[in-house]
PDB file of N, H, CA, C and O in Angstrom:
ATOM      1  N   MET A   1      14.484 -14.571   0.509  1.00  0.00           N
ATOM      2  CA  MET A   1      13.356 -14.320   0.626  1.00  0.00           C
ATOM      3  C   MET A   1      12.727 -13.423   1.805  1.00  0.00           C
ATOM      4  O   MET A   1      12.935 -13.775   2.965  1.00  0.00           O
ATOM      5  N   VAL A   2      11.944 -12.245   1.533  1.00  0.00           N
ATOM      6  H   VAL A   2      11.774 -11.959   0.590  1.00  0.00           H
ATOM      7  CA  VAL A   2      11.477 -11.889   2.490  1.00  0.00           C
ATOM      8  C   VAL A   2       9.755 -11.845   2.255  1.00  0.00           C
ATOM      9  O   VAL A   2       9.273 -11.551   1.161  1.00  0.00           O
ATOM     10  N   CYS A   3       8.992 -12.154   3.356  1.00  0.00           N
ATOM     11  H   CYS A   3       9.384 -12.392   4.245  1.00  0.00           H
ATOM     12  CA  CYS A   3       7.779 -12.026   2.824  1.00  0.00           C
ATOM     13  C   CYS A   3       6.965 -11.197   3.959  1.00  0.00           C
ATOM     14  O   CYS A   3       6.864 -11.704   5.077  1.00  0.00           O
ATOM     15  N   TRP A   4       6.383  -9.933   3.692  1.00  0.00           N
ATOM     16  H   TRP A   4       6.465  -9.522   2.784  1.00  0.00           H
ATOM     17  CA  TRP A   4       5.878  -8.726   4.561  1.00  0.00           C
ATOM     18  C   TRP A   4       4.705  -8.275   4.105  1.00  0.00           C
ATOM     19  O   TRP A   4       4.590  -7.770   2.989  1.00  0.00           O
ATOM     20  N   SER A   5       3.623  -8.438   5.031  1.00  0.00           N
ATOM     21  H   SER A   5       3.716  -8.849   5.938  1.00  0.00           H
ATOM     22  CA  SER A   5       2.228  -7.815   4.735  1.00  0.00           C
ATOM     23  C   SER A   5       1.845  -6.921   5.624  1.00  0.00           C
ATOM     24  O   SER A   5       2.103  -7.012   6.824  1.00  0.00           O
ATOM     25  N   ASN A   6       1.131  -5.892   5.036  1.00  0.00           N
ATOM     26  H   ASN A   6       0.922  -5.818   4.061  1.00  0.00           H
ATOM     27  CA  ASN A   6       0.529  -4.889   5.940  1.00  0.00           C
ATOM     28  C   ASN A   6      -0.827  -4.681   5.493  1.00  0.00           C
ATOM     29  O   ASN A   6      -1.161  -4.914   4.331  1.00  0.00           O
ATOM     30  N   CYS A   7      -1.471  -4.331   6.208  1.00  0.00           N
ATOM     31  H   CYS A   7      -1.200  -4.141   7.151  1.00  0.00           H
ATOM     32  CA  CYS A   7      -3.343  -3.958   5.832  1.00  0.00           C
ATOM     33  C   CYS A   7      -3.350  -2.634   6.839  1.00  0.00           C
ATOM     34  O   CYS A   7      -2.830  -2.599   7.954  1.00  0.00           O
ATOM     35  N   GLU A   8      -4.077  -1.531   6.166  1.00  0.00           N
ATOM     36  H   GLU A   8      -4.500  -1.559   5.260  1.00  0.00           H
ATOM     37  CA  GLU A   8      -4.536  -0.418   6.799  1.00  0.00           C
ATOM     38  C   GLU A   8      -5.793   0.020   6.552  1.00  0.00           C
ATOM     39  O   GLU A   8      -6.010   0.190   5.353  1.00  0.00           O
ATOM     40  N   TRP A   9      -6.931   0.323   7.472  1.00  0.00           N
ATOM     41  H   TRP A   9      -6.754   0.185   8.447  1.00  0.00           H
ATOM     42  CA  TRP A   9      -8.267   0.880   6.923  1.00  0.00           C
ATOM     43  C   TRP A   9      -8.346   2.054   7.674  1.00  0.00           C
ATOM     44  O   TRP A   9      -7.755   2.208   8.744  1.00  0.00           O
ATOM     45  N   GLN A  10      -9.114   2.946   7.101  1.00  0.00           N
ATOM     46  H   GLN A  10      -9.593   2.821   6.232  1.00  0.00           H
ATOM     47  CA  GLN A  10      -9.205   4.494   7.290  1.00  0.00           C
ATOM     48  C   GLN A  10     -10.973   4.503   7.390  1.00  0.00           C
ATOM     49  O   GLN A  10     -11.753   4.236   6.476  1.00  0.00           O
ATOM     50  N   LYS A  11     -11.264   4.853   8.640  1.00  0.00           N
ATOM     51  H   LYS A  11     -10.630   5.070   9.383  1.00  0.00           H
ATOM     52  CA  LYS A  11     -13.032   5.228   9.151  1.00  0.00           C
ATOM     53  C   LYS A  11     -13.204   6.580   9.312  1.00  0.00           C
ATOM     54  O   LYS A  11     -14.319   6.998   9.000  1.00  0.00           O
ATOM     55  N   GLU A  12     -12.389   7.391   9.722  1.00  0.00           N
ATOM     56  H   GLU A  12     -11.483   7.052   9.976  1.00  0.00           H
ATOM     57  CA  GLU A  12     -12.901   8.633   9.977  1.00  0.00           C
ATOM     58  C   GLU A  12     -13.046   9.554   8.556  1.00  0.00           C
ATOM     59  O   GLU A  12     -14.096   9.942   8.043  1.00  0.00           O
ATOM     60  N   LYS A  13     -11.490   9.806   8.027  1.00  0.00           N
ATOM     61  H   LYS A  13     -10.637   9.491   8.444  1.00  0.00           H
ATOM     62  CA  LYS A  13     -11.802  10.603   7.190  1.00  0.00           C
ATOM     63  C   LYS A  13     -10.780  10.348   6.082  1.00  0.00           C
ATOM     64  O   LYS A  13     -10.047   9.366   6.201  1.00  0.00           O
ATOM     65  N   GLU A  14     -10.679  11.061   5.122  1.00  0.00           N
ATOM     66  H   GLU A  14     -11.275  11.858   5.025  1.00  0.00           H
ATOM     67  CA  GLU A  14      -9.358  10.854   4.112  1.00  0.00           C
ATOM     68  C   GLU A  14      -8.116  11.177   4.632  1.00  0.00           C
ATOM     69  O   GLU A  14      -7.991  12.239   5.241  1.00  0.00           O
ATOM     70  N   ARG A  15      -6.776  10.105   4.423  1.00  0.00           N
ATOM     71  H   ARG A  15      -6.877   9.242   3.928  1.00  0.00           H
ATOM     72  CA  ARG A  15      -5.617  10.702   4.876  1.00  0.00           C
ATOM     73  C   ARG A  15      -4.590   9.926   3.780  1.00  0.00           C
ATOM     74  O   ARG A  15      -4.849   9.014   2.994  1.00  0.00           O
ATOM     75  N   THR A  16      -3.264  10.676   4.045  1.00  0.00           N
ATOM     76  H   THR A  16      -3.054  11.416   4.683  1.00  0.00           H
ATOM     77  CA  THR A  16      -2.369   9.981   3.414  1.00  0.00           C
ATOM     78  C   THR A  16      -1.154   9.518   4.425  1.00  0.00           C
ATOM     79  O   THR A  16      -0.652  10.246   5.282  1.00  0.00           O
ATOM     80  N   LEU A  17      -0.817   8.262   4.168  1.00  0.00           N
ATOM     81  H   LEU A  17      -1.225   7.671   3.473  1.00  0.00           H
ATOM     82  CA  LEU A  17       0.203   7.608   5.205  1.00  0.00           C
ATOM     83  C   LEU A  17       1.434   7.794   4.045  1.00  0.00           C
ATOM     84  O   LEU A  17       1.392   8.073   2.847  1.00  0.00           O
ATOM     85  N   SER A  18       2.554   7.501   4.985  1.00  0.00           N
ATOM     86  H   SER A  18       2.588   7.274   5.958  1.00  0.00           H
ATOM     87  CA  SER A  18       3.983   7.510   4.113  1.00  0.00           C
ATOM     88  C   SER A  18       4.747   6.062   4.524  1.00  0.00           C
ATOM     89  O   SER A  18       5.097   5.877   5.689  1.00  0.00           O
ATOM     90  N   LEU A  19       4.959   5.131   3.560  1.00  0.00           N
ATOM     91  H   LEU A  19       4.674   5.281   2.614  1.00  0.00           H
ATOM     92  CA  LEU A  19       5.632   3.979   4.131  1.00  0.00           C
ATOM     93  C   LEU A  19       6.907   4.206   3.482  1.00  0.00           C
ATOM     94  O   LEU A  19       7.058   4.556   2.311  1.00  0.00           O
ATOM     95  N   LYS A  20       7.997   3.932   4.512  1.00  0.00           N
ATOM     96  H   LYS A  20       7.875   3.647   5.463  1.00  0.00           H
ATOM     97  CA  LYS A  20       9.103   3.811   3.993  1.00  0.00           C
ATOM     98  C   LYS A  20       9.629   2.325   4.118  1.00  0.00           C
ATOM     99  O   LYS A  20       9.219   1.675   5.079  1.00  0.00           O
ATOM    100  N   PHE A  21      10.641   1.642   3.085  1.00  0.00           N
ATOM    101  H   PHE A  21      10.975   2.171   2.304  1.00  0.00           H
ATOM    102  CA  PHE A  21      11.079   0.718   2.994  1.00  0.00           C
ATOM    103  C   PHE A  21      12.353   0.217   3.390  1.00  0.00           C
ATOM    104  O   PHE A  21      12.970  -0.608   2.717  1.00  0.00           O
ATOM    105  N   ASP A  22      12.745   0.675   4.424  1.00  0.00           N
ATOM    106  H   ASP A  22      12.243   1.345   4.971  1.00  0.00           H
ATOM    107  CA  ASP A  22      14.130   0.895   5.146  1.00  0.00           C
ATOM    108  C   ASP A  22      14.329  -0.744   5.543  1.00  0.00           C
ATOM    109  O   ASP A  22      15.443  -1.267   5.548  1.00  0.00           O
ATOM    110  N   PHE A  23      13.038  -1.499   5.887  1.00  0.00           N
ATOM    111  H   PHE A  23      12.133  -1.073   5.883  1.00  0.00           H
ATOM    112  CA  PHE A  23      13.364  -2.532   6.621  1.00  0.00           C
ATOM    113  C   PHE A  23      13.881  -3.597   5.508  1.00  0.00           C
ATOM    114  O   PHE A  23      14.500  -4.542   5.998  1.00  0.00           O
ATOM    115  N   LEU A  24      13.742  -3.608   4.144  1.00  0.00           N
ATOM    116  H   LEU A  24      13.240  -2.841   3.746  1.00  0.00           H
ATOM    117  CA  LEU A  24      14.048  -4.526   3.549  1.00  0.00           C
ATOM    118  C   LEU A  24      15.730  -4.502   3.246  1.00  0.00           C
ATOM    119  O   LEU A  24      16.392  -3.487   3.466  1.00  0.00           O
ATOM    120  N   GLU A  25      16.306  -5.710   2.731  1.00  0.00           N
ATOM    121  H   GLU A  25      15.768  -6.534   2.552  1.00  0.00           H
ATOM    122  CA  GLU A  25      17.726  -5.725   2.636  1.00  0.00           C
ATOM    123  C   GLU A  25      18.284  -5.006   1.642  1.00  0.00           C
ATOM    124  O   GLU A  25      17.715  -4.973   0.551  1.00  0.00           O
ATOM    125  N   LYS A  26      19.318  -4.411   1.822  1.00  0.00           N
ATOM    126  H   LYS A  26      19.780  -4.439   2.709  1.00  0.00           H
ATOM    127  CA  LYS A  26      20.063  -3.593   0.896  1.00  0.00           C
ATOM    128  C   LYS A  26      20.510  -3.805  -0.110  1.00  0.00           C
ATOM    129  O   LYS A  26      21.590  -4.315   0.190  1.00  0.00           O
ATOM    130  N   GLY A  27      20.431  -3.770  -1.544  1.00  0.00           N
ATOM    131  H   GLY A  27      19.554  -3.355  -1.788  1.00  0.00           H
ATOM    132  CA  GLY A  27      20.968  -4.251  -2.746  1.00  0.00           C
ATOM    133  C   GLY A  27      19.909  -5.190  -3.263  1.00  0.00           C
ATOM    134  O   GLY A  27      20.318  -5.890  -4.189  1.00  0.00           O
ATOM    135  N   LYS A  28      18.772  -5.370  -2.942  1.00  0.00           N
ATOM    136  H   LYS A  28      18.440  -4.801  -2.190  1.00  0.00           H
ATOM    137  CA  LYS A  28      17.715  -6.369  -3.568  1.00  0.00           C
ATOM    138  C   LYS A  28      16.343  -5.717  -3.698  1.00  0.00           C
ATOM    139  O   LYS A  28      15.677  -5.100  -2.867  1.00  0.00           O
ATOM    140  N   THR A  29      16.099  -6.031  -5.004  1.00  0.00           N
ATOM    141  H   THR A  29      16.640  -6.532  -5.680  1.00  0.00           H
ATOM    142  CA  THR A  29      14.715  -5.651  -5.125  1.00  0.00           C
ATOM    143  C   THR A  29      13.639  -6.652  -5.115  1.00  0.00           C
ATOM    144  O   THR A  29      13.833  -7.837  -5.385  1.00  0.00           O
ATOM    145  N   TYR A  30      12.569  -6.179  -4.817  1.00  0.00           N
ATOM    146  H   TYR A  30      12.412  -5.216  -4.597  1.00  0.00           H
ATOM    147  CA  TYR A  30      11.383  -7.054  -4.293  1.00  0.00           C
ATOM    148  C   TYR A  30       9.853  -6.497  -4.971  1.00  0.00           C
ATOM    149  O   TYR A  30       9.498  -5.352  -5.254  1.00  0.00           O
ATOM    150  N   THR A  31       9.322  -7.465  -5.063  1.00  0.00           N
ATOM    151  H   THR A  31       9.610  -8.394  -4.834  1.00  0.00           H
ATOM    152  CA  THR A  31       7.980  -7.226  -5.785  1.00  0.00           C
ATOM    153  C   THR A  31       6.927  -7.304  -4.802  1.00  0.00           C
ATOM    154  O   THR A  31       6.626  -8.285  -4.122  1.00  0.00           O
ATOM    155  N   MET A  32       6.309  -5.955  -4.805  1.00  0.00           N
ATOM    156  H   MET A  32       6.553  -5.158  -5.358  1.00  0.00           H
ATOM    157  CA  MET A  32       4.993  -5.564  -4.004  1.00  0.00           C
ATOM    158  C   MET A  32       3.964  -5.717  -4.681  1.00  0.00           C
ATOM    159  O   MET A  32       3.775  -5.087  -5.721  1.00  0.00           O
ATOM    160  N   THR A  33       3.223  -6.487  -4.252  1.00  0.00           N
ATOM    161  H   THR A  33       3.377  -6.999  -3.407  1.00  0.00           H
ATOM    162  CA  THR A  33       1.538  -6.717  -4.874  1.00  0.00           C
ATOM    163  C   THR A  33       0.390  -5.909  -3.654  1.00  0.00           C
ATOM    164  O   THR A  33       0.298  -6.223  -2.467  1.00  0.00           O
ATOM    165  N   TYR A  34      -0.255  -5.014  -4.239  1.00  0.00           N
ATOM    166  H   TYR A  34      -0.181  -4.759  -5.203  1.00  0.00           H
ATOM    167  CA  TYR A  34      -0.679  -4.175  -3.069  1.00  0.00           C
ATOM    168  C   TYR A  34      -2.070  -3.591  -3.960  1.00  0.00           C
ATOM    169  O   TYR A  34      -2.153  -3.310  -5.156  1.00  0.00           O
ATOM    170  N   PHE A  35      -2.994  -3.539  -2.991  1.00  0.00           N
ATOM    171  H   PHE A  35      -2.926  -3.767  -2.019  1.00  0.00           H
ATOM    172  CA  PHE A  35      -4.654  -3.291  -3.324  1.00  0.00           C
ATOM    173  C   PHE A  35      -4.808  -1.900  -2.541  1.00  0.00           C
ATOM    174  O   PHE A  35      -4.449  -1.660  -1.388  1.00  0.00           O
ATOM    175  N   GLU A  36      -5.440  -1.035  -3.468  1.00  0.00           N
ATOM    176  H   GLU A  36      -5.731  -1.230  -4.405  1.00  0.00           H
ATOM    177  CA  GLU A  36      -5.589   0.765  -3.016  1.00  0.00           C
ATOM    178  C   GLU A  36      -6.933   0.698  -3.409  1.00  0.00           C
ATOM    179  O   GLU A  36      -7.500  -0.237  -3.974  1.00  0.00           O
ATOM    180  N   ASP A  37      -7.436   1.897  -3.018  1.00  0.00           N
ATOM    181  H   ASP A  37      -6.975   2.657  -2.559  1.00  0.00           H
ATOM    182  CA  ASP A  37      -8.871   2.436  -2.821  1.00  0.00           C
ATOM    183  C   ASP A  37      -9.038   2.841  -4.760  1.00  0.00           C
ATOM    184  O   ASP A  37      -8.206   3.469  -5.415  1.00  0.00           O
ATOM    185  N   GLY A  38      -9.961   2.423  -5.127  1.00  0.00           N
ATOM    186  H   GLY A  38     -10.636   1.913  -4.596  1.00  0.00           H
ATOM    187  CA  GLY A  38     -10.189   2.727  -6.301  1.00  0.00           C
ATOM    188  C   GLY A  38     -10.906   4.197  -6.535  1.00  0.00           C
ATOM    189  O   GLY A  38     -11.247   4.802  -5.519  1.00  0.00           O
ATOM    190  N   ILE A  39     -11.183   4.878  -7.990  1.00  0.00           N
ATOM    191  H   ILE A  39     -10.906   4.386  -8.815  1.00  0.00           H
ATOM    192  CA  ILE A  39     -11.627   5.912  -8.063  1.00  0.00           C
ATOM    193  C   ILE A  39     -12.924   6.144  -7.577  1.00  0.00           C
ATOM    194  O   ILE A  39     -13.094   7.341  -7.343  1.00  0.00           O
ATOM    195  N   ASN A  40     -13.974   5.387  -7.322  1.00  0.00           N
ATOM    196  H   ASN A  40     -13.835   4.415  -7.512  1.00  0.00           H
ATOM    197  CA  ASN A  40     -15.116   5.552  -6.702  1.00  0.00           C
ATOM    198  C   ASN A  40     -15.069   5.168  -5.537  1.00  0.00           C
ATOM    199  O   ASN A  40     -16.162   5.222  -4.973  1.00  0.00           O
ATOM    200  N   ALA A  41     -13.971   4.678  -4.740  1.00  0.00           N
ATOM    201  H   ALA A  41     -13.083   4.635  -5.198  1.00  0.00           H
ATOM    202  CA  ALA A  41     -14.095   4.029  -3.265  1.00  0.00           C
ATOM    203  C   ALA A  41     -14.564   4.925  -2.407  1.00  0.00           C
ATOM    204  O   ALA A  41     -14.717   4.229  -1.403  1.00  0.00           O
ATOM    205  N   GLY A  42     -14.891   5.988  -2.126  1.00  0.00           N
ATOM    206  H   GLY A  42     -14.767   6.554  -2.941  1.00  0.00           H
ATOM    207  CA  GLY A  42     -15.481   7.059  -1.535  1.00  0.00           C
ATOM    208  C   GLY A  42     -17.196   6.805  -1.181  1.00  0.00           C
ATOM    209  O   GLY A  42     -17.963   7.047  -0.250  1.00  0.00           O
ATOM    210  N   ARG A  43     -17.255   6.157  -2.563  1.00  0.00           N
ATOM    211  H   ARG A  43     -16.632   5.961  -3.319  1.00  0.00           H
ATOM    212  CA  ARG A  43     -18.929   6.202  -2.620  1.00  0.00           C
ATOM    213  C   ARG A  43     -19.242   4.539  -3.030  1.00  0.00           C
ATOM    214  O   ARG A  43     -20.402   4.182  -3.236  1.00  0.00           O
ATOM    215  N   GLN A  44     -18.209   3.670  -3.116  1.00  0.00           N
ATOM    216  H   GLN A  44     -17.266   3.960  -2.949  1.00  0.00           H
ATOM    217  CA  GLN A  44     -18.722   2.351  -3.322  1.00  0.00           C
ATOM    218  C   GLN A  44     -17.390   1.685  -2.861  1.00  0.00           C
ATOM    219  O   GLN A  44     -16.379   1.656  -3.564  1.00  0.00           O
ATOM    220  N   ALA A  45     -17.487   1.155  -1.614  1.00  0.00           N
ATOM    221  H   ALA A  45     -18.308   1.179  -1.043  1.00  0.00           H
ATOM    222  CA  ALA A  45     -16.430   0.279  -0.883  1.00  0.00           C
ATOM    223  C   ALA A  45     -16.141  -0.619  -1.582  1.00  0.00           C
ATOM    224  O   ALA A  45     -15.024  -1.031  -1.266  1.00  0.00           O
ATOM    225  N   MET A  46     -16.667  -1.290  -2.586  1.00  0.00           N
ATOM    226  H   MET A  46     -17.573  -0.955  -2.843  1.00  0.00           H
ATOM    227  CA  MET A  46     -16.005  -2.433  -3.130  1.00  0.00           C
ATOM    228  C   MET A  46     -15.211  -1.968  -4.390  1.00  0.00           C
ATOM    229  O   MET A  46     -14.856  -2.804  -5.221  1.00  0.00           O
ATOM    230  N   ASP A  47     -14.910  -0.548  -4.548  1.00  0.00           N
ATOM    231  H   ASP A  47     -15.199   0.131  -3.873  1.00  0.00           H
ATOM    232  CA  ASP A  47     -14.183  -0.395  -5.546  1.00  0.00           C
ATOM    233  C   ASP A  47     -12.521  -0.134  -5.231  1.00  0.00           C
ATOM    234  O   ASP A  47     -12.110   0.733  -4.459  1.00  0.00           O
ATOM    235  N   TYR A  48     -11.751  -0.982  -5.924  1.00  0.00           N
ATOM    236  H   TYR A  48     -12.085  -1.686  -6.550  1.00  0.00           H
ATOM    237  CA  TYR A  48     -10.400  -0.916  -5.386  1.00  0.00           C
ATOM    238  C   TYR A  48      -9.389  -1.456  -6.789  1.00  0.00           C
ATOM    239  O   TYR A  48      -9.783  -1.917  -7.861  1.00  0.00           O
ATOM    240  N   ARG A  49      -8.514  -1.300  -6.499  1.00  0.00           N
ATOM    241  H   ARG A  49      -8.194  -0.926  -5.628  1.00  0.00           H
ATOM    242  CA  ARG A  49      -7.234  -1.428  -7.680  1.00  0.00           C
ATOM    243  C   ARG A  49      -6.134  -2.415  -7.035  1.00  0.00           C
ATOM    244  O   ARG A  49      -5.646  -2.319  -5.909  1.00  0.00           O
ATOM    245  N   LYS A  50      -5.840  -3.459  -8.089  1.00  0.00           N
ATOM    246  H   LYS A  50      -6.237  -3.537  -9.004  1.00  0.00           H
ATOM    247  CA  LYS A  50      -4.502  -4.432  -7.605  1.00  0.00           C
ATOM    248  C   LYS A  50      -3.586  -3.794  -8.373  1.00  0.00           C
ATOM    249  O   LYS A  50      -3.919  -3.359  -9.475  1.00  0.00           O
ATOM    250  N   LYS A  51      -2.405  -3.663  -7.933  1.00  0.00           N
ATOM    251  H   LYS A  51      -2.134  -4.017  -7.037  1.00  0.00           H
ATOM    252  CA  LYS A  51      -1.087  -3.399  -8.603  1.00  0.00           C
ATOM    253  C   LYS A  51       0.090  -3.962  -8.098  1.00  0.00           C
ATOM    254  O   LYS A  51       0.229  -4.463  -6.982  1.00  0.00           O
ATOM    255  N   THR A  52       1.113  -3.826  -9.170  1.00  0.00           N
ATOM    256  H   THR A  52       1.000  -3.418 -10.077  1.00  0.00           H
ATOM    257  CA  THR A  52       2.384  -4.340  -8.682  1.00  0.00           C
ATOM    258  C   THR A  52       3.502  -3.433  -8.701  1.00  0.00           C
ATOM    259  O   THR A  52       3.338  -2.468  -9.448  1.00  0.00           O
ATOM    260  N   ALA A  53       4.612  -3.483  -8.069  1.00  0.00           N
ATOM    261  H   ALA A  53       4.746  -4.266  -7.462  1.00  0.00           H
ATOM    262  CA  ALA A  53       5.528  -2.474  -8.157  1.00  0.00           C
ATOM    263  C   ALA A  53       6.872  -3.005  -7.829  1.00  0.00           C
ATOM    264  O   ALA A  53       6.884  -4.069  -7.210  1.00  0.00           O
ATOM    265  N   GLN A  54       8.072  -2.424  -8.150  1.00  0.00           N
ATOM    266  H   GLN A  54       8.062  -1.560  -8.653  1.00  0.00           H
ATOM    267  CA  GLN A  54       9.404  -2.861  -7.598  1.00  0.00           C
ATOM    268  C   GLN A  54       9.782  -1.991  -6.621  1.00  0.00           C
ATOM    269  O   GLN A  54       9.810  -0.769  -6.766  1.00  0.00           O
ATOM    270  N   VAL A  55      10.146  -2.731  -5.382  1.00  0.00           N
ATOM    271  H   VAL A  55      10.123  -3.724  -5.264  1.00  0.00           H
ATOM    272  CA  VAL A  55      10.438  -1.829  -4.300  1.00  0.00           C
ATOM    273  C   VAL A  55      11.977  -1.755  -3.818  1.00  0.00           C
ATOM    274  O   VAL A  55      12.511  -2.830  -4.093  1.00  0.00           O
ATOM    275  N   LYS A  56      12.660  -1.080  -3.346  1.00  0.00           N
ATOM    276  H   LYS A  56      12.227  -0.207  -3.123  1.00  0.00           H
ATOM    277  CA  LYS A  56      14.225  -1.726  -2.429  1.00  0.00           C
ATOM    278  C   LYS A  56      14.240  -0.944  -1.394  1.00  0.00           C
ATOM    279  O   LYS A  56      13.289  -0.184  -1.212  1.00  0.00           O
ATOM    280  N   SER A  57      15.261  -0.972  -0.562  1.00  0.00           N
ATOM    281  H   SER A  57      16.033  -1.589  -0.710  1.00  0.00           H
ATOM    282  CA  SER A  57      15.514  -0.194   0.727  1.00  0.00           C
ATOM    283  C   SER A  57      15.703   1.048   0.289  1.00  0.00           C
ATOM    284  O   SER A  57      16.353   1.257  -0.735  1.00  0.00           O
ATOM    285  N   GLY A  58      15.160   2.025   1.009  1.00  0.00           N
ATOM    286  H   GLY A  58      14.632   1.855   1.841  1.00  0.00           H
ATOM    287  CA  GLY A  58      15.337   3.508   0.590  1.00  0.00           C
ATOM    288  C   GLY A  58      14.472   3.958  -0.036  1.00  0.00           C
ATOM    289  O   GLY A  58      14.429   5.188  -0.075  1.00  0.00           O
ATOM    290  N   ASP A  59      13.441   3.196  -0.772  1.00  0.00           N
ATOM    291  H   ASP A  59      13.476   2.197  -0.740  1.00  0.00           H
ATOM    292  CA  ASP A  59      12.314   3.694  -1.282  1.00  0.00           C
ATOM    293  C   ASP A  59      11.315   4.060  -0.205  1.00  0.00           C
ATOM    294  O   ASP A  59      11.342   3.569   0.924  1.00  0.00           O
ATOM    295  N   LYS A  60      10.227   5.161  -0.719  1.00  0.00           N
ATOM    296  H   LYS A  60      10.206   5.559  -1.636  1.00  0.00           H
ATOM    297  CA  LYS A  60       9.376   5.517   0.028  1.00  0.00           C
ATOM    298  C   LYS A  60       8.309   5.794  -1.041  1.00  0.00           C
ATOM    299  O   LYS A  60       8.573   6.286  -2.137  1.00  0.00           O
ATOM    300  N   ILE A  61       6.984   5.408  -0.598  1.00  0.00           N
ATOM    301  H   ILE A  61       6.770   5.007   0.293  1.00  0.00           H
ATOM    302  CA  ILE A  61       5.551   5.787  -1.046  1.00  0.00           C
ATOM    303  C   ILE A  61       4.326   6.267  -0.133  1.00  0.00           C
ATOM    304  O   ILE A  61       4.115   5.844   1.003  1.00  0.00           O
ATOM    305  N   ASP A  62       3.530   7.246  -0.830  1.00  0.00           N
ATOM    306  H   ASP A  62       3.701   7.589  -1.753  1.00  0.00           H
ATOM    307  CA  ASP A  62       2.572   7.934  -0.184  1.00  0.00           C
ATOM    308  C   ASP A  62       1.298   7.255  -0.395  1.00  0.00           C
ATOM    309  O   ASP A  62       0.843   7.343  -1.535  1.00  0.00           O
ATOM    310  N   ILE A  63       0.546   6.514   0.573  1.00  0.00           N
ATOM    311  H   ILE A  63       0.916   6.443   1.499  1.00  0.00           H
ATOM    312  CA  ILE A  63      -0.723   6.004   0.661  1.00  0.00           C
ATOM    313  C   ILE A  63      -1.984   6.858   0.483  1.00  0.00           C
ATOM    314  O   ILE A  63      -2.389   7.234   1.582  1.00  0.00           O
ATOM    315  N   LYS A  64      -2.576   7.195  -0.318  1.00  0.00           N
ATOM    316  H   LYS A  64      -2.247   6.889  -1.211  1.00  0.00           H
ATOM    317  CA  LYS A  64      -3.874   7.936  -0.304  1.00  0.00           C
ATOM    318  C   LYS A  64      -5.191   7.010   0.239  1.00  0.00           C
ATOM    319  O   LYS A  64      -5.559   6.119  -0.526  1.00  0.00           O
ATOM    320  N   MET A  65      -5.805   7.152   1.322  1.00  0.00           N
ATOM    321  H   MET A  65      -5.506   7.877   1.943  1.00  0.00           H
ATOM    322  CA  MET A  65      -7.022   6.568   1.524  1.00  0.00           C
ATOM    323  C   MET A  65      -8.491   7.219   1.545  1.00  0.00           C
ATOM    324  O   MET A  65      -8.574   8.158   2.337  1.00  0.00           O
ATOM    325  N   VAL A  66      -9.385   6.989   1.011  1.00  0.00           N
ATOM    326  H   VAL A  66      -9.318   6.226   0.368  1.00  0.00           H
ATOM    327  CA  VAL A  66     -10.582   7.647   1.206  1.00  0.00           C
ATOM    328  C   VAL A  66     -11.044   7.274   2.466  1.00  0.00           C
ATOM    329  O   VAL A  66     -10.575   6.309   3.070  1.00  0.00           O
ATOM    330  N   ARG A  67     -12.241   8.226   3.048  1.00  0.00           N
ATOM    331  H   ARG A  67     -12.622   9.010   2.558  1.00  0.00           H
ATOM    332  CA  ARG A  67     -12.835   7.610   3.977  1.00  0.00           C
ATOM    333  C   ARG A  67     -13.529   6.223   3.925  1.00  0.00           C
ATOM    334  O   ARG A  67     -14.218   5.982   2.935  1.00  0.00           O
ATOM    335  N   ASN A  68     -13.414   5.332   4.859  1.00  0.00           N
ATOM    336  H   ASN A  68     -12.854   5.528   5.663  1.00  0.00           H
ATOM    337  CA  ASN A  68     -13.797   4.230   4.866  1.00  0.00           C
ATOM    338  C   ASN A  68     -13.136   3.262   3.806  1.00  0.00           C
ATOM    339  O   ASN A  68     -13.658   2.219   3.412  1.00  0.00           O
ATOM    340  N   GLY A  69     -11.915   3.757   3.403  1.00  0.00           N
ATOM    341  H   GLY A  69     -11.491   4.605   3.723  1.00  0.00           H
ATOM    342  CA  GLY A  69     -10.979   3.067   2.480  1.00  0.00           C
ATOM    343  C   GLY A  69      -9.815   1.802   3.080  1.00  0.00           C
ATOM    344  O   GLY A  69      -9.941   1.159   4.121  1.00  0.00           O
ATOM    345  N   GLY A  70      -8.861   1.716   2.223  1.00  0.00           N
ATOM    346  H   GLY A  70      -8.758   2.239   1.377  1.00  0.00           H
ATOM    347  CA  GLY A  70      -7.877   0.734   2.883  1.00  0.00           C
ATOM    348  C   GLY A  70      -7.107   0.476   2.041  1.00  0.00           C
ATOM    349  O   GLY A  70      -7.403   0.730   0.874  1.00  0.00           O
ATOM    350  N   TRP A  71      -5.943  -0.078   2.347  1.00  0.00           N
ATOM    351  H   TRP A  71      -5.703  -0.284   3.296  1.00  0.00           H
ATOM    352  CA  TRP A  71      -4.638  -0.251   1.914  1.00  0.00           C
ATOM    353  C   TRP A  71      -4.022  -1.638   2.391  1.00  0.00           C
ATOM    354  O   TRP A  71      -3.904  -1.803   3.605  1.00  0.00           O
ATOM    355  N   ALA A  72      -3.636  -2.610   1.554  1.00  0.00           N
ATOM    356  H   ALA A  72      -3.732  -2.476   0.568  1.00  0.00           H
ATOM    357  CA  ALA A  72      -3.171  -4.046   1.731  1.00  0.00           C
ATOM    358  C   ALA A  72      -2.036  -4.146   0.580  1.00  0.00           C
ATOM    359  O   ALA A  72      -2.099  -3.720  -0.574  1.00  0.00           O
ATOM    360  N   ALA A  73      -0.910  -4.878   1.268  1.00  0.00           N
ATOM    361  H   ALA A  73      -0.859  -5.224   2.205  1.00  0.00           H
ATOM    362  CA  ALA A  73       0.213  -5.278   0.503  1.00  0.00           C
ATOM    363  C   ALA A  73       1.111  -6.270   1.024  1.00  0.00           C
ATOM    364  O   ALA A  73       1.293  -6.358   2.239  1.00  0.00           O
ATOM    365  N   VAL A  74       1.732  -7.081   0.140  1.00  0.00           N
ATOM    366  H   VAL A  74       1.584  -7.010  -0.846  1.00  0.00           H
ATOM    367  CA  VAL A  74       2.654  -8.142   0.341  1.00  0.00           C
ATOM    368  C   VAL A  74       3.818  -7.857  -0.477  1.00  0.00           C
ATOM    369  O   VAL A  74       3.883  -7.565  -1.671  1.00  0.00           O
ATOM    370  N   ILE A  75       4.697  -7.994   0.373  1.00  0.00           N
ATOM    371  H   ILE A  75       4.644  -8.232   1.343  1.00  0.00           H
ATOM    372  CA  ILE A  75       6.249  -7.862  -0.462  1.00  0.00           C
ATOM    373  C   ILE A  75       7.080  -9.197  -0.312  1.00  0.00           C
ATOM    374  O   ILE A  75       7.395  -9.775   0.728  1.00  0.00           O
ATOM    375  N   MET A  76       7.383  -9.574  -1.770  1.00  0.00           N
ATOM    376  H   MET A  76       7.126  -9.105  -2.615  1.00  0.00           H
ATOM    377  CA  MET A  76       8.094 -10.724  -1.744  1.00  0.00           C
ATOM    378  C   MET A  76       9.362 -10.911  -2.524  1.00  0.00           C
ATOM    379  O   MET A  76       9.971 -11.979  -2.465  1.00  0.00           O
TER     380      MET A  76
END
């Protein structure tokens, strides 16, 4: 089992980050639980969504954060 966590906060302006999962063990699938900015996060900081996704080594996601937004995930 791998437990990995990451948090990111954006202060200045909207931006997109790319996250590669090359650090995960090849041949295994992991569950990622993550929190991302909600549709109104640019106006209301408490607006966020909790989601889950299956990820494996070699996958990549793009994370869009609004101004003063953030993103956090745990992979197990």
